[in-house]
C-alpha positions as CSV (number, residue, x, y, z in Angstrom):
1,M,4.9,-11.1,36.3
2,K,6.5,-12.4,33.1
3,R,4.7,-15.3,31.4
4,Q,2.1,-16.2,33.9
5,T,-1.6,-16.4,34.4
6,I,-3.4,-14.8,37.3
7,D,-7.1,-14.6,38.2
8,G,-8.3,-11.0,38.0
9,Q,-11.7,-9.5,38.9
10,T,-13.0,-10.0,35.3
11,G,-11.3,-13.4,34.6
12,H,-7.8,-14.7,33.7
13,L,-5.0,-12.4,32.9
14,Q,-2.1,-13.7,30.9
15,F,1.3,-12.2,30.2
16,N,4.0,-13.0,27.7
17,E,7.8,-13.3,28.2
18,E,8.3,-9.6,28.1
19,G,5.6,-8.9,30.7
20,D,3.0,-7.6,28.2
21,R,-0.7,-8.6,28.7
22,L,-2.1,-11.1,26.2
23,N,-5.5,-10.3,24.5
24,P,-6.3,-7.1,26.4
25,I,-9.7,-5.4,26.1
26,Y,-9.8,-1.6,26.1
27,W,-13.2,-0.2,27.1
28,I,-14.1,3.1,25.3
29,K,-15.8,5.6,27.4
30,N,-17.5,9.0,26.5
31,M,-18.5,11.9,28.6
32,Q,-22.2,12.5,27.9
33,Q,-24.1,15.2,29.8
34,H,-22.0,15.1,33.0
35,D,-21.8,11.3,33.0
36,I,-19.3,8.9,31.7
37,V,-20.8,6.3,29.4
38,E,-19.2,3.1,28.1
39,V,-19.7,3.2,24.3
40,G,-17.8,0.2,23.2
41,Y,-14.6,-1.7,23.3
42,H,-11.5,-2.7,21.3
43,G,-10.1,-6.1,21.7
44,K,-10.9,-9.8,21.6
45,K,-13.7,-11.3,23.6
46,G,-14.2,-15.1,23.6
47,S,-13.7,-16.6,20.2
48,E,-14.3,-13.4,18.2
49,D,-11.4,-11.7,16.3
50,K,-9.9,-8.5,17.7
51,V,-12.5,-5.9,16.9
52,L,-13.5,-2.3,17.4
53,N,-17.1,-2.6,18.7
54,L,-19.1,0.6,19.3
55,R,-22.4,-0.3,21.0
56,N,-23.6,3.1,21.9
57,S,-23.5,6.5,20.1
58,I,-20.6,8.8,20.7
59,V,-21.7,12.3,21.8
60,W,-19.3,14.8,20.2
61,P,-18.2,18.0,21.9
62,N,-20.9,19.9,19.8
63,G,-23.5,17.8,21.7
64,T,-24.7,15.7,18.7
65,T,-24.2,12.1,17.7
66,D,-23.3,13.2,14.2
67,R,-19.7,12.7,13.5
68,P,-18.1,16.2,12.9
69,E,-16.9,16.8,9.3
70,G,-13.2,15.9,9.1
71,V,-13.3,13.5,12.1
72,K,-12.3,9.9,11.1
73,I,-13.0,6.8,13.2
74,S,-10.3,4.3,12.6
75,K,-11.4,0.7,11.9
76,H,-7.8,-0.6,12.3
77,L,-7.1,0.8,15.6
78,Q,-3.7,-0.1,17.2
79,V,-2.6,0.7,20.6
80,R,1.1,0.7,21.1
81,L,2.9,1.1,24.5
82,G,6.4,2.1,24.6
83,H,9.0,0.1,26.4
84,S,11.5,1.8,28.6
85,L,15.1,0.7,28.6
86,T,17.2,0.4,31.8
87,V,20.9,1.2,31.2
């Protein structure tokens, strides 16, 4: 699958020479009252820059939408996947 484009269920998927997906979007989901709710995404959609976009409130383990003291939400989220080496 290295360096190719395929049609996926949600649009085109592109991969670089190393086989990593280009411009991925990660959907952020939150368990709320026995249901999983999509609260936002991280990535690039259309012409916008890569962003962390929270569209709905996060319900924290204490049951409120108020961020607990000491919990920090990163505005510069980076997702890094490790590469395995074959010897």
